[in-house]
C-alpha positions, 0 to 999 in steps of 0.5 A: 368898365364892368368886370362882374365876379363870375361871367358864365353868358361868356363861357356859355357862348363858346359851347353853346351849340354843343350844350343845345346838341346834348341837352336835345338828345336828352330831350329827344330822347325822354330818359329824363331820369337815371340813363346813359348820361348819367353813366357816362357821366360817373365813370368820367368823373370816377377817371377824372377824380382817380377813384373806382367808383362814382355817384351822380347827386341832385346837388353838392349838399345832398351828395354830402349827406348821402355820403353821411347817412351811407355811413350810418352817422347819426343821432350821438356821433360827432364830425369834426370839420371848420367853421370857415366854410359854406353852410352845407358842410355843417348843416348836412351833419347837423341834418343827420341828427349827428353834432358838427364840432368845429375846429379852426383853420391855417390862416394861410390856406383858409383850410382846416388846420390839421394839426388841431383835429386830434385834439376834437376827437372824442369818443363820439367821433365818427368821422372828419370832414375837411373841405378843400376850400376856395380850390385848394386841397386841405393838409390831408396826411395828417387828418389820415394819420387821425382817422387811422389811429381812431378808427374814423371816416373822412368825407372830403367835402371838394365842393370847390376843388374838382381836379386840385392836387395833394402830393399829386393825388386828386381830390376826392381819392384819399378819404373815405369819399369825395363830394362835389358840387355842380353849381353854376359858379364852380369850375364844372358847373351846371346849368343847375344844381347838381353834385357826384360823390366819388369812393374807392370802396364797393360796398360803400359805392353799393348803399350810396347808390341805392340811398340816392334813390329813396334806398331802393335796392330793387323797384319798390324793395327799400333796403335803407332810408334814403332819398331823392337825391338823383342828378337829372340826365340833362345836368350829366349832359352839359356836364359831359360838355363842360368836362371836356373842357375843365383843365383849360378852364382851371389853368386861365383860372391858374394864368388870372392868379398869377397875373393877380399875384405879380400886380399885388406883390409889395402892396398892402394886399395879401395875396393867396397862399398856395402849398408847395403840396398842391394844385389849386384850380381857384375856385375863388381867388381871395385876397386879405385886405385892411378895411375890407368892407370899404374896399368891398363897397368901393369895388361895388360902386365902380362895377366890379364884381367882389363877394365875402366868402365868408363873413361869418363862421358855422360856429356864429350862426345862429342855427348853431346857438345850440352847440355853445359855441362863443365869440373868440373859440376860433380867432382864425376863422373869425379874422379872416371873416373880417378881411377876406373878399374875393375879386373876379377869376374866372378864364374870360378875364383879360388882362385889361380888365384885370388891371381895372380891378388891381388899380381901382383896389391900390388906390382906393388903399393907397398902394 
């Protein structure tokens, strides 16, 4: 049996006609930049995220970069975040010439340890960037308390967590801005790159809109230095189709997670912890296992997809060596990097496929 890490073809087969019709509509209109599909998607994403405003972006990375630029973050500023995340989180901070300041993670959720943020604040800190990793939101109350105490912006990196909740509040709706990715592997994935920014701040919204289009406020009049951060209408058309199924697909992932949890109960496999304050969308299902690299190799040998998110914390990446971090600075991040393993969780998995994954892992580890 073959079980891929993700099977986008299986998803596409169920909505192919709708996708083709939506894309064809854009092509027939030849509204290939901006246009009604962008406006419609922005309105619907804002509503889904329980925010007042949304602005399309060319990628999740550009959503973060635009947000930081719109908040005037730059040289001399510090932004507190986690080092256990995708490179875009720290990379966008560095691209503004600000300094990423990393904090260790909660070993259960893999999210930034909110209780450690306050001690990382300095007189140069301008923002906090919590990352809602693997589909579960950060413990946001302590984050917002620190932000309020020190007058800091909060940029929610919610790339992996659209519609996940914390104490009933949607990802992206709590901080100053929220940033989403529509990379094809996400729960709401496009047919290429795409992203979205949400906010409840009208003035910031207007600035984000301008900066995504080279800083332009009137044609050929530029109030800010911006970028080409526009979402393509073809992506918006496909995403509008998929948005109708997002809750159904996320629930299927939760059902698959519950099935795994039951099968792995009482074994050496540590299953994902979800806080009682949170509802996860399981963008990834990440286990911890002994002899992780051996398990990974064995699964691949058995044609079972798997992946390591993430094998090296950002604080130890070569591109951040100028920050002066050393091995041992963030022990929970470093320990997780050696033990975590993501296994297939996509909605189209069958019980038979999941049983094969579980049995392959447990037989190798001896239960």
